[in-house]
Every structure is written in C-alpha cells, then in structure tokens.
RODO-2510 file (C-alpha; in nm, 4 decimals, decimal comma):
residues 324
     n   res          X          Y          Z
     1     m    10,8202     5,3804    14,3845
     2     h    10,9501     5,4195    14,7405
     3     g    10,8846     5,2006    15,0453
     4     s    10,5781     5,3745    15,1856
     5     s    10,4158     5,3744    14,8397
     6     v    10,4829     5,0030    14,7976
     7     r    10,3181     4,9216    15,1319
     8     t    10,0180     5,1373    15,0453
     9     l     9,9818     4,9615    14,7105
    10     v    10,0083     4,6198    14,8788
    11     a     9,7308     4,7135    15,1205
    12     v     9,5040     4,8508    14,8475
    13     l     9,5564     4,5501    14,6213
    14     g     9,5034     4,3167    14,9134
    15     v     9,1674     4,4699    14,9973
    16     c     9,0561     4,4769    14,6342
    17     l     9,1502     4,1142    14,5779
    18     g     9,0301     3,9908    14,9155
    19     l     9,3810     3,8860    15,0141
    20     l     9,4013     4,0614    15,3475
    21     a     9,1086     3,8692    15,4925
    22     g     9,2877     3,5403    15,4463
    23     c     9,3391     3,4784    15,8174
    24     g     8,9689     3,4901    15,8818
    25     g     9,0166     3,7152    16,1821
    26     s     9,2794     3,7248    16,4538
    27     t     9,3788     3,4080    16,6283
    28     a     9,3677     3,3758    17,0045
    29     a     9,7327     3,4711    17,0220
    30     g     9,6528     3,7965    16,8461
    31     d     9,3399     3,9039    17,0343
    32     g     9,3408     4,2618    17,1574
    33     p     9,2907     4,5739    16,9471
    34     s     9,5643     4,7831    16,8016
    35     p     9,6088     5,0948    17,0184
    36     s     9,3547     5,3545    16,9046
    37     q     9,6145     5,6317    16,8870
    38     l     9,8110     5,4263    16,6322
    39     r     9,5309     5,3177    16,3997
    40     t     9,6412     5,5723    16,1394
    41     v    10,0066     5,4709    16,1764
    42     s    10,1844     5,2328    15,9399
    43     l    10,4953     5,0915    16,1070
    44     a    10,7569     5,0058    15,8462
    45     g    11,0712     4,9114    16,0364
    46     v    11,1850     4,7682    16,3684
    47     a    11,5319     4,7162    16,5154
    48     l    11,6475     4,5709    16,8466
    49     s    11,9612     4,5837    17,0569
    50     g    12,1077     4,2748    17,2208
    51     s    11,9150     4,3573    17,5379
    52     g    11,5837     4,3512    17,3512
    53     d    11,5322     4,7289    17,3693
    54     g    11,4827     4,9026    17,0375
    55     w    11,2877     5,1245    16,8011
    56     a    11,0085     5,1051    16,5468
    57     v    10,9556     5,3641    16,2741
    58     g    10,6904     5,4482    16,0203
    59     a    10,4439     5,7200    15,9303
    60     q    10,1128     5,8535    16,0582
    61     e     9,8470     5,9736    15,8168
    62     t     9,7929     6,3461    15,8688
    63     s     9,5627     6,3917    15,5680
    64     p     9,4432     6,1686    15,2831
    65     i     9,7642     6,2507    15,0928
    66     t    10,0236     6,3352    15,3619
    67     t    10,2046     6,1564    15,6442
    68     s    10,4401     6,2462    15,9272
    69     a    10,7336     6,0280    16,0370
    70     v    10,6832     5,8330    16,3619
    71     f    10,9203     5,6815    16,6207
    72     l    10,8236     5,4259    16,8874
    73     r    11,0635     5,2971    17,1517
    74     v    11,0552     4,9663    17,3370
    75     h    11,2284     4,9411    17,6747
    76     g    11,1864     4,6528    17,9147
    77     g    10,9185     4,5073    17,6901
    78     a    10,7005     4,8225    17,7046
    79     w    10,6413     5,0415    17,3992
    80     r    10,6161     5,4200    17,4135
    81     r    10,5696     5,6738    17,1396
    82     a    10,8740     5,9007    17,1220
    83     t    10,8610     6,2729    17,0529
    84     v    11,1179     6,3293    16,7804
    85     p    11,1516     6,6487    16,5756
    86     v    11,1208     6,5625    16,2062
    87     p    11,1326     6,7884    15,9012
    88     a    10,8111     6,9713    15,8177
    89     g    10,5986     6,8477    15,5302
    90     n    10,5224     6,5008    15,3994
    91     t    10,7626     6,2583    15,5731
    92     a    10,7878     5,8839    15,6351
    93     l    11,0486     5,6480    15,7773
    94     n    11,0866     5,3156    15,6004
    95     a    11,3654     5,1422    15,7944
    96     v    11,5678     5,1570    16,1164
    97     a    11,8849     4,9760    16,2246
    98     l    12,0978     4,9545    16,5402
    99     a    12,4557     4,8384    16,5921
   100     a    12,6931     4,8720    16,8880
   101     g    12,5229     5,1787    17,0304
   102     d    12,4764     5,3426    16,6900
   103     g    12,1360     5,3915    16,5293
   104     w    12,0081     5,5140    16,1935
   105     a    11,6670     5,5526    16,0276
   106     v    11,5918     5,6275    15,6624
   107     g    11,2891     5,7241    15,4579
   108     n    11,1570     6,0155    15,2597
   109     a    11,0854     6,3829    15,3078
   110     g    10,8580     6,4782    15,0212
   111     k    11,0229     6,3303    14,7146
   112     g    11,3684     6,3398    14,8711
   113     a    11,5697     6,1326    15,1165
   114     l    11,5333     6,1498    15,4933
   115     i    11,8212     6,0248    15,7113
   116     m    11,8212     6,0405    16,0907
   117     r    12,0846     5,9306    16,3421
   118     l    12,0523     5,8320    16,7072
   119     v    12,3045     6,0400    16,9037
   120     g    12,3113     6,0345    17,2833
   121     g    11,9626     5,8885    17,2945
   122     q    11,8218     6,1596    17,0641
   123     w    11,7346     6,1345    16,6956
   124     r    11,8823     6,4034    16,4715
   125     t    11,8358     6,4740    16,1023
   126     v    12,1437     6,4237    15,8823
   127     a    12,1854     6,5824    15,5400
   128     p    12,1578     6,3080    15,2749
   129     p    12,4095     6,2763    14,9905
   130     t    12,1308     6,1878    14,7461
   131     a    11,7961     6,3308    14,6438
   132     g    11,5756     6,0219    14,6155
   133     p    11,3726     5,8435    14,8868
   134     l    11,5382     5,5610    15,0811
   135     n    11,3621     5,2293    15,1385
   136     a    11,5936     4,9968    15,3323
   137     l    11,8945     4,9989    15,5622
   138     v    12,1484     4,7658    15,7204
   139     l    12,4216     4,8336    15,9779
   140     i    12,7171     4,5999    16,0194
   141     a    12,8936     4,8006    16,2928
   142     a    12,8802     5,1442    16,4496
   143     g    12,9132     5,3966    16,1689
   144     e    12,9249     5,1246    15,9013
   145     g    12,6363     5,0179    15,6778
   146     w    12,4337     5,0502    15,3599
   147     a    12,1039     5,2035    15,2481
   148     v    11,9082     5,1708    14,9237
   149     g    11,6256     5,3508    14,7496
   150     d    11,5003     5,4500    14,4067
   151     a    11,7970     5,3589    14,1825
   152     t    12,0106     5,4572    14,4810
   153     v    12,2808     5,2851    14,6887
   154     l    12,4475     5,4650    14,9807
   155     h    12,7505     5,3463    15,1782
   156     l    12,8001     5,4471    15,5417
   157     h    13,1691     5,4496    15,6369
   158     g    13,3141     5,6148    15,9438
   159     g    12,9748     5,7652    16,0188
   160     q    12,9550     5,9419    15,6800
   161     w    12,7236     5,8568    15,3901
   162     s    12,8351     5,8560    15,0275
   163     a    12,6630     5,7520    14,7056
   164     v    12,7671     5,4357    14,5219
   165     a    12,6685     5,3432    14,1669
   166     a    12,3462     5,1384    14,1689
   167     p    12,3203     4,8089    13,9783
   168     s    12,0348     4,9428    13,7621
   169     a    11,7690     5,2115    13,7374
   170     a    11,5271     4,9912    13,9310
   171     s    11,3851     5,0882    14,2681
   172     l    11,5652     4,8938    14,5413
   173     h    11,3733     4,7732    14,8477
   174     a    11,6154     4,5511    15,0404
   175     v    11,9804     4,5378    15,1374
   176     t    12,1860     4,2997    15,3492
   177     v    12,5484     4,2109    15,4083
   178     a    12,6491     3,8438    15,4083
   179     p    12,8924     3,7047    15,6676
   180     d    13,1693     3,7201    15,4061
   181     g    13,1060     4,0941    15,3582
   182     t    12,9238     4,0683    15,0249
   183     v    12,6527     4,3337    14,9855
   184     w    12,3213     4,2109    14,8398
   185     v    12,0366     4,4293    14,7149
   186     a    11,6908     4,3418    14,5817
   187     g    11,3994     4,5271    14,4315
   188     e    11,1782     4,6098    14,1391
   189     g    11,1417     4,3665    13,8496
   190     g    11,2879     4,0814    14,0505
   191     l    11,6279     4,2489    14,0654
   192     l    11,8803     4,0675    14,2861
   193     a    12,2425     4,1797    14,2757
   194     q    12,5638     4,1475    14,4746
   195     l    12,8550     4,3895    14,4988
   196     h    13,2070     4,2638    14,4275
   197     g    13,4504     4,5456    14,4977
   198     t    13,3038     4,8261    14,2888
   199     q    13,1185     4,6045    14,0397
   200     w    12,7647     4,4710    14,0649
   201     a    12,6765     4,1189    13,9511
   202     t    12,3079     4,0622    13,8778
   203     t    12,1581     3,7239    13,9591
   204     t    11,8798     3,5651    13,7538
   205     v    11,5895     3,4581    13,9740
   206     p    11,2529     3,2905    13,9018
   207     n    11,0567     3,6073    13,9761
   208     t    11,0172     3,9184    13,7648
   209     r    10,8007     4,1126    14,0092
   210     m    10,8953     4,3047    14,3207
   211     l    11,1505     4,1579    14,5622
   212     t    11,1059     4,3081    14,9086
   213     g    11,3688     4,1368    15,1233
   214     v    11,6928     3,9391    15,1197
   215     a    11,8839     3,7553    15,3916
   216     v    12,2111     3,5688    15,3432
   217     t    12,3591     3,3513    15,6177
   218     s    12,6766     3,1455    15,6253
   219     a    12,4803     2,8483    15,4959
   220     v    12,2016     2,9730    15,2686
   221     g    12,0432     3,2789    15,1096
   222     w    11,6753     3,3761    15,1037
   223     a    11,4840     3,6365    14,9020
   224     i    11,1168     3,7313    14,9342
   225     g    10,8653     3,9339    14,7375
   226     w    10,5189     3,9836    14,5955
   227     q    10,2764     3,7024    14,5162
   228     g    10,4064     3,4783    14,7925
   229     t    10,7603     3,4769    14,6550
   230     l    11,0178     3,2903    14,8644
   231     l    11,3483     3,2022    14,6979
   232     r    11,6316     2,9857    14,8288
   233     q    11,9922     3,0117    14,7203
   234     t    12,1772     2,6900    14,6542
   235     g    12,5245     2,7623    14,5232
   236     a    12,4813     3,0117    14,2402
   237     t    12,1175     2,9165    14,1792
   238     w    11,8040     3,0669    14,3338
   239     a    11,4990     2,8377    14,3367
   240     r    11,1409     2,9204    14,4282
   241     i    10,9866     2,7625    14,7392
   242     d    10,6103     2,7063    14,7263
   243     t    10,4563     2,9028    15,0154
   244     q    10,0969     2,8145    14,9222
   245     h    10,0249     3,1893    14,9378
   246     t     9,9711     3,4674    14,6873
   247     w    10,0059     3,7472    14,9430
   248     a    10,3033     3,9789    14,9334
   249     v    10,5885     3,8615    15,1566
   250     l    10,7311     4,1839    15,2983
   251     a    11,0065     4,1133    15,5542
   252     i    11,2479     3,8452    15,6712
   253     s    11,4663     3,8035    15,9794
   254     m    11,7040     3,5174    16,0533
   255     a    11,8039     3,4321    16,4120
   256     t    12,0377     3,1538    16,2970
   257     p    12,1086     2,9961    15,9557
   258     d    11,8215     2,7517    16,0124
   259     v    11,5733     2,9523    16,2236
   260     g    11,3873     3,2560    16,0928
   261     w    11,0559     3,4275    16,0242
   262     v    10,8985     3,5985    15,7264
   263     v    10,5916     3,8224    15,7505
   264     g    10,3690     3,9985    15,5016
   265     a    10,0295     4,1128    15,3815
   266     g     9,7217     3,9862    15,5604
   267     g     9,9260     3,9033    15,8697
   268     l    10,1159     3,6310    15,6822
   269     m    10,3701     3,4542    15,9065
   270     l    10,6013     3,1722    15,7996
   271     h    10,8523     3,0059    16,0333
   272     l    11,1755     2,8362    15,9290
   273     q    11,2962     2,5537    16,1516
   274     g    11,5705     2,3434    16,0022
   275     t    11,5165     2,3287    15,6277
   276     q    11,1380     2,3725    15,6036
   277     w    10,9216     2,6832    15,6121
   278     q    10,5918     2,6287    15,7951
   279     d    10,2757     2,8409    15,7868
   280     a    10,2464     2,9768    16,1416
   281     g     9,8912     3,1084    16,1058
   282     c     9,8089     3,4719    16,1732
   283     a     9,8126     3,6815    16,4869
   284     t     9,6543     3,9740    16,2959
   285     d     9,4825     4,0491    15,9663
   286     n     9,6852     4,3673    15,9235
   287     a     9,9852     4,3742    15,6922
   288     l    10,3131     4,3108    15,8743
   289     n    10,5918     4,5203    15,7239
   290     a    10,8954     4,4342    15,9370
   291     v    11,0278     4,1713    16,1765
   292     a    11,3394     4,1594    16,3968
   293     l    11,4680     3,8741    16,6128
   294     t    11,7063     3,8784    16,9091
   295     s    11,7079     3,4982    16,9396
   296     p    11,5221     3,2041    16,7836
   297     d    11,2389     3,2521    17,0360
   298     e    11,2355     3,6302    17,0928
   299     g    11,1541     3,9237    16,8654
   300     w    10,9009     4,1790    16,7402
   301     a    10,6993     4,2348    16,4231
   302     v    10,5283     4,5609    16,3239
   303     g    10,2829     4,6668    16,0573
   304     d     9,9794     4,8633    15,9506
   305     a     9,7230     5,0166    16,1884
   306     g     9,9897     5,0394    16,4571
   307     t    10,0199     4,6617    16,4819
   308     i    10,2972     4,5398    16,7145
   309     l    10,3432     4,1667    16,7767
   310     h    10,5778     4,0164    17,0347
   311     l    10,7516     3,6820    16,9911
   312     h    10,8152     3,5515    17,3419
   313     a    10,9195     3,1959    17,4268
   314     g    10,8464     3,1046    17,0653
   315     k    10,4856     3,2318    17,0612
   316     w    10,3417     3,5528    16,9156
   317     s    10,1192     3,7872    17,1142
   318     v    10,0011     4,1486    17,0855
   319     p    10,1017     4,4126    17,3431
   320     v     9,7974     4,5616    17,5104
   321     s     9,9016     4,9272    17,4904
   322     v    10,1511     5,1830    17,3710
   323     a    10,2173     5,4762    17,6022
   324     g    10,2642     5,8342    17,4910
***
C-alpha cells in the first residue's frame, strides 16, 4: 500500500468512524476556506529552504479513480501553483525534499515509481532504479539521500539512485537520517529499523499497526503512526506516549531536539516544547499530511482539500489564496 493509498484510507476511515470531525470546526486561527481550485488536491509533502521558500507536492483527483501529480511553490510567503510536466496517466507525489540547492520529489506513476529532480529551477523526471511506488524521502546534502516505498529502499549518492536491500517485505512509509548518520525507516506492521553498514537491525516497538513517521535528534528519537501512536526512544527502548487521541498521526518535524510538531487526521496538531507534547487544537478539520519547520516558530503544514497552514511567530494561520 503506497503513500497516496494510505492517506485515502485514513480519510475514509476517519469519516466512517467520525474521527475527522473531532475539532468541531476550524478555530479562529484557521478561518478562511481552502482555495476552491485546490479542493480536489491532496497535498502530501512540503519542504523548505533556509530562506523559507519551498515546495509542496501531492495529487489532484482527475476522476474517481485517477490522480495527477501537483507542485505548489512558496516564495516570499506567497503560494503559487507551478506548471510542471509529469508523466501521463495516474500519478501522485508523496514526498519532497530540499538540500543545498538540490531538490527531489518521489511518488508513483501507475503502479511504478516516480522520481523528479529540481534542476535549474525546473522539475525533471528521472528514471527510477526500482519498479514500486515511493512513499517517503530525505536529503542530507546535495545529491545525497534516501527514499523508501513498498518493500523498497533507495540510496541517493552523487546524484544517482541505487536500490538497497529492504529490512523486510513490509511497505515503508518514513525515512530519516540521525545526526550520527544512522538511517532509520518505519512502516507497515509497526516496523522500525536502522541500517548499520549494510545490515538492518529491527527494533521492537509497542505498536503493531502502521508507523507513518520517524525523527531522530541528537538527544531523542520519535516515531508516529495510526491510532494516535507517538513513541519516544530512550536508549534502546521505545515507549508509547499517551496522546489522548485515536486519530492517525501522519507527520513529524523537529526544529530542535526539544521543539517540534506532529500533525495528522482531523487536523490533529501536537506541539513539543521541552519534554512534553501538548495538544495545540486544530486550525482545520482536514487531514494534515506533512509539516516542515525552518525554526521553532516558523513553518508550513499541508494536507487534504488543498489545505496549507502557516506557522508564523509561533501561531498557525491559513493563507487566503494560492495563485495560478
């Protein structure tokens, strides 16, 4: 099950179980409709440069069973839809990452992988070294990074992608690189694994459902997933933190080892300050699929129905329009 399918399932289950109405409507900070031209767009990834400019990616519904990959660009705080040639057929982008002037986006074209690279300000399609869809991506430097998908791990080195043996046959939905260079992946069945050289070591965690995100700082590790899952690493042990939620937690971003945000279904937003995660209320009832921070008080979150939230001076608000 690839990234776009997981988000669709989360939305459907949320509606059926009444989970997405948990905020009881948008808060004052989130007033203002999602741009009408984006209501059929699900934004799945967002990445920012040090200046705060960046990109969001996702897919727009073109029929009840097909989608077309979408790019949005933010410059000077203003979002604009970008015209980017993408392969014909059923396409979606599930993640985007930027590093030192380099940019990559990954997703699926039909049942196969879709990889695109930002070159000279233009996105270009790159032939993938694997057949399966890709769900998540991390860059650690220009031309250096990792991507994961359905039983798939890819390594980007010197600007070239190559396949690496996956830790299991499970679908992977998150990848990160710790400050010490250790690669962590997470996914289906509560899988959490780290790469030592060429060998994977699987970690036992108190969750056997889907893990959707992982972040490892110099001080602590965090993993998130379905049914309100939030796990904290202490030494070699991962312990569950009670979030008081049963919604799916879908994305995490850390500004510092002790300041971060997680977002998820139903507009779920939790804020880490120090050692405690606090419920930050909701700026939208739509599922939030990705979040990226440029500092403890600045960042963006994106999600379903074209939702784009701006964290400015520590408070979330919704942009009033998207051009293009």
